[in-house]
N, C-alpha and C positions, 0 to 999 in steps of 0.2 A: 416175580422178580423183586429184588431188593429195591427199596426207594433209594435213589440216588443222593449222595450226600451234596449239600449246597456248597457251590464254589465261592470261596471268599478271598482268594489269593489275589495279590495286587498284580498290575501288568507288569511285564519284564521292563527292566531299566532301559532308558533311551540309548544308553551306549550300545545296547544289543540291536537296536531297531533297524539299523540298515545292515546288519552282519550277514545277510544273505548276499546283498548287492555290492557291498564294498570290495571283496575278494574279485568278483568279476571285474570291477572297474580297474583293480590293480593289473589283472591279467591282460586286459585290453590295452591299458596304458593310455586311454583316451577319455575325455569327458563323455557322459552318458547320462541319458534320461532314466531316473530311477523307475523301476517297474512299480505300478501303482498298487500292486497287491503286496509285493514283498519289500520294496525299497522306501516305502513311506511310513512314517511314524504314526502309531494310532493316537498318541498324545498321552500326556502325563496324567490327565485326569480321567482316563477312561475307566470305567464305562460311564461316568456321569456326563462328560463331554468327549466326543470322539472326532477324529478326522474321518471325512468320507471322500470317496473318489466318486464323481458324479459321471455316469455313462449317458443318461438321458434327461431331458427337460420336457415340460409340457407342450411345447410346440413341435416336438419331433413327431413325424408321420411314419417313420421307420424305426426299428428296433436296434440300437447300438450296444455292443458288448465289448468288453475287453478280451483280446485274444490272450489266453493265459500263458502261452509259450513266449510271446514277444512284449507283452505289456501295451501294445498298440490297440486303440480304439478301432473296432471293424464293424461293418454292416452285417447284423446277423440275419435280419430277414425284414421286408415291408410289413407294415402293419396291415392285416387283411380287413380288419373293421375300422369303423371311424372312431373308435374309442382311443384316446390319448391319456398317457399317464398325468394324474392330476396333481403331481408334485415332483420335485427333483428326485432322481432314482439312481442308485449306484450301489456300492458296498463299502464295507469297513475294512481297511488295510490290515494285514496280519491277524486275519481271523479265517477260520476254517470249520465247516459244518462236518464234524466227524462223530466220534463215538460219544463223547461227552454231552454234545449237543443233542444227538439223537436219543441218548438215555433221558434227559429231561422230557423230550417230546414223548417218548414211549410211556414214561410215567404218568405224564398228564393226560395221554389219551388212552391209556391202558391198552396199547397195542405193542407188543414185544417184538414184533418184526421191523419196527422203525429203524432206518439207518440214515446217516448223514448223506446230504447229496453232493459232497465233495467240493463245493464252492465256498467262496468267502461269503461272510453274513451280508445279506441284502438289507438295504435301508432306504426309506422314502422320507424326504425332508420337506416340511412344509415352510414356505417363505411368502411374504406379500411382494417381494421384488420380482421383476421379470429378468430371469437369467436365461439367455438365448442359446447357449451352447453347452455341451458337456467337455468332458476331458479337463475338468478343474477339480480342485480340492476346497472343501469347505469344513467349517467346524459345526458340529451339530449336536443337539442335546436330546438324547432318547426319552420318550415319554410312555412308550408301550410298543406293542407288536401284535402281529397276527401269527398264531400257531397254524401254519399251513403245511399240509401234507400233499405231495406231488406223487401219486401211487403211494409207495412204502417209503418215501424219502423225505426227511424233515426240510423244510424250505421256508424257514421262518423269515418274516419281513418286520423289521424294527421300523417303528414310526416315530420320527423325531422333527424337531423345529430347528431352524437356522439359529445358531447362537447370536444373541444380540439383535434379532430381527424386530424391526419397529412394531410388528403386530403379534406374530406368534411368538416372540421372544418373551413375552409376559406370561405365557401358559406354563403352568407348574406340573400339571398332570394330564393324563389322557382325557379325563373327563372334561378339561377346559376346551378341548377341540370340539367344533361343532358336530354333532352325530352326522349330518349329511356329508361333511368332508371324509369322515372316517368310512362311510358307507360307499362313497366314490371310490376310494382307494380299494376296498373290499371287492367291490365289482370289477374293477380293473384287473386285479390279481387272479381273479377267477375265470376271466374271459380272455386275456391278452395273448394266450398261446392257442387258441381255438383256430383252427383252419377250416373255411368252408368246404363242405363236401366230405369231410372227415368226421369220425367220431370224436365227440369231446373228450379231452384228456380227464384223467382220474384225479382231479385236484379239488380239495376242500380246505376250508378254514374252519377248524374245530373250535378255537377259542380266540377272543381278543383280550389281551392281558395288559397290565399297567406297567408302571415304571420300574418297580422293584424286579419284576420277572424279566423285564427287558434287560435289565442290567445282568441279571443271572445267566440269560442267554448269550450276551455278549462275553461275559467272562469265561463261560464253557467254550465258546468258539475261539477265544484267545488261547485257552488251554490246548485245544484240539489242534490249533495252528502250530503251537510249540511242540507238541508230540509229533505232527506230521513232518515238520521241516527242520527239527533240531539237529537230526543226523546230517542233514544236507549242510547246515551252518557249520558244523564241526569239520566237514569234509573240505569245504572251501578255505576255511580259515588256515588249513595247512599249507596253502599256496603263498 
């Protein structure tokens, strides 16, 4: 297969950021809560600094996940094991794991059958602060990520630090993060979907990559989002 070209385009202008949700609000004629995937701006400085929607925090003993149809946080399932997420965890708004994201994963792993998982880009965020609940927005600075495959689907996990965090905010690259912290994150993502009494899922982390590649993954997921939802934006703008 041909090596995919590096994505270097800038994120869409902020005037377009809520273009999926604004027409819905006009149709409703009511105040509404913006959908955290479609109605929240990724940020002017993406991919260097991105907005992240937090679904889970380290004290959660059940797995929460945004319902993609409604935008509300729902209970996905209780955690079957005692492990908990060792960082804030959620996704980057207005991103999508599609063809361009999968192409990079396929190139790096030499597996031509890789496809996108159809979800927004996952992100885990390190902070020294105790944040006790999800369903919040934070600003995060990506430093690297895990190239994760769940079966034949690309399921990258971006590793970031909370912007201006008193401890992690000083970190400039993935190598600044203590190796034990990265290993804890790695262990969590490889085990959190395992269910006792069932076969283990076919998940693996093939690479741990740095900041430049994390930026590339995010830019591709932004391009995938635009390709996936641009027709819907134009359709809604007619109302």
